[in-house]
C-alpha positions in Angstrom: 64.3 73.8 33.3 67.2 74.8 35.4 66.5 77.0 38.4 69.2 79.4 39.3 69.6 80.3 42.9 71.4 83.5 43.9 73.6 83.2 47.0 73.5 86.1 49.4 76.7 86.8 51.1 76.4 88.6 54.4 79.1 91.1 55.1 80.3 91.2 58.7 82.0 94.5 59.4 85.0 94.3 61.7 84.9 96.7 64.5 86.9 99.8 63.9 90.2 99.9 65.8 90.0 102.1 68.9 91.8 105.4 68.7 94.9 105.8 70.8 94.3 107.5 74.1 95.5 111.1 74.1 97.0 111.9 77.5 97.3 115.4 79.0 100.6 116.5 80.4 99.2 116.0 83.9 98.0 112.5 83.2 101.3 111.6 81.6 103.2 112.9 84.6 101.0 111.0 87.1 101.2 107.7 85.1 105.0 108.1 84.7 105.5 108.7 88.4 103.3 105.7 89.3 105.2 103.4 86.9 108.5 104.5 88.6 107.3 103.9 92.1 107.4 100.6 94.0 103.8 100.9 95.2 102.5 102.0 91.7 100.3 104.7 93.4 99.5 108.0 91.6 99.3 110.0 94.8 100.7 112.0 96.4 101.3 113.9 93.2 104.8 115.4 92.4 105.2 119.0 93.5 105.9 119.9 89.9 102.4 118.9 88.8 100.4 122.1 88.2 97.0 120.4 88.4 95.6 120.7 92.0 92.3 120.5 93.7 89.3 120.0 91.4 91.6 120.0 88.3 93.6 117.1 89.7 90.3 115.3 90.5 89.2 115.6 86.9 92.5 114.1 85.6 92.2 111.2 88.0 88.5 110.6 87.1 89.4 110.6 83.4 92.2 108.0 84.0 89.9 105.8 86.0 87.1 106.0 83.4 89.6 105.1 80.7 90.7 102.1 82.9 94.3 103.2 83.0 94.3 103.1 86.8 92.6 100.9 89.4 91.2 101.8 92.9 92.9 100.1 95.9 92.8 100.7 99.7 95.6 102.9 101.0 97.0 103.8 104.4 97.4 107.6 104.4 95.3 110.6 103.4 98.1 111.8 101.0 97.7 108.6 99.0 93.9 108.7 98.8 91.8 110.4 96.2 88.5 109.6 97.8 86.8 108.0 100.8 84.7 104.8 100.7 81.2 104.5 102.2 82.7 103.2 105.4 85.3 106.0 105.5 88.1 103.7 104.1 90.8 105.6 102.2 90.8 104.7 98.4 93.8 105.4 96.2 94.7 104.7 92.6 97.4 102.5 91.1 98.5 102.4 87.5 96.8 99.5 85.6 98.2 97.4 82.8 96.5 99.7 80.2 98.2 102.6 81.9 101.6 101.1 81.3 100.7 100.5 77.6 99.3 104.1 77.3 102.7 105.6 78.1 104.6 103.1 76.0 105.9 100.8 78.8 105.8 97.0 79.0 103.3 95.6 81.5 105.3 94.0 84.3 104.4 90.6 85.7 102.4 90.8 88.9 104.3 89.8 92.0 103.0 86.8 93.8 101.4 87.6 97.2 103.0 86.1 100.3 101.3 82.9 101.6 98.5 83.7 104.0 98.1 87.3 102.8 94.9 88.4 101.2 96.0 91.7 99.7 94.5 92.4 96.3 96.9 91.7 93.3 96.5 95.3 92.1 98.0 96.6 95.4 101.1 94.4 95.0 104.3 95.8 93.4 104.0 94.6 89.8 107.6 93.8 89.0 110.3 96.4 88.1 110.1 99.0 85.5 113.4 100.8 85.0 113.6 104.5 85.5 115.3 104.7 82.1 112.1 103.3 80.5 109.9 105.8 82.4 112.3 108.6 81.3 111.9 107.6 77.6 108.1 107.3 78.0 107.8 110.8 79.5 109.9 112.3 76.7 108.1 110.4 74.0 104.6 111.6 74.8 102.8 114.9 74.7 104.9 118.1 74.8 107.8 116.5 76.5 109.1 117.4 80.0 111.5 119.8 81.8 114.5 118.7 83.8 112.8 119.6 87.2 109.7 117.6 86.3 111.8 114.6 85.3 113.9 114.9 88.4 110.8 115.0 90.6 109.1 112.1 88.9 112.1 109.9 88.9 113.5 111.0 92.3 116.7 112.0 90.6 118.9 115.1 91.0 118.8 117.6 88.1 122.4 116.7 87.1 121.4 113.0 87.0 118.6 113.9 84.6 120.9 115.9 82.3 123.4 113.0 82.3 120.6 110.7 81.3 119.5 113.0 78.5 123.1 113.0 77.2 123.1 109.2 77.4 120.0 109.0 75.3 121.6 111.2 72.6 124.6 108.9 72.7 122.4 105.9 72.2 120.9 107.5 69.0 117.8 109.2 70.3 117.0 112.5 68.8 116.0 115.1 71.5 114.3 118.4 70.7 114.6 121.3 73.1 111.9 123.9 73.1 110.2 126.4 75.5 106.8 125.9 77.0 104.2 128.6 77.6 105.9 129.6 80.9 109.3 129.9 79.2 110.6 126.7 80.7 113.0 124.5 78.7 111.4 121.1 77.8 112.8 118.1 76.1 111.1 115.7 73.8 112.2 112.6 71.9 111.6 113.2 68.2 113.4 110.1 66.9 113.9 106.6 68.3 117.1 104.7 68.6 117.3 101.4 66.8 117.5 99.4 70.0 114.4 98.7 72.1 114.9 101.4 74.8 112.1 100.1 77.0 114.3 97.3 78.1 117.3 99.4 79.0 118.6 99.4 82.5 117.9 102.6 84.4 119.5 104.3 87.3 
């Protein structure tokens, strides 16, 4: 007599892909500014940022919880977001996931000088062009105004307008709308064929 054996196949469910992080305008502006800065610090915030005080703290806490930023020792009060147990000033630098969250490539970390024990996160992490930061700010959220872009990128307003014209000439589709305060904001609604993240910025 033939005995039939049924084979039980166990199904292993793959983990569901994580949902993309949705950034507020304040978070986007802080990350964009940090990516454009040599020290990668989020603070001091740009004057154009509306979130201040407890509202700013909530934004920074959310970025830290999402691991988009990393804590590092800083030198000045303006750069710090909290104090350590020993009174040491603690600031925030944009992390690798922070670059990815705003659509920028993660730069290679700079090698520390021989004999220096500074943490790698505090070292300038290569160069991200201002052109790439401009595109990231215009591609996420509700877009950005000329004054906000100028403040974040340390450009003059006329330099920002020239850069916007340059983006149109390269094939980017720019939408111009008004925000709740009546300020004109720009947003990229269509990408150019070339990889804009590698473009050389001003």
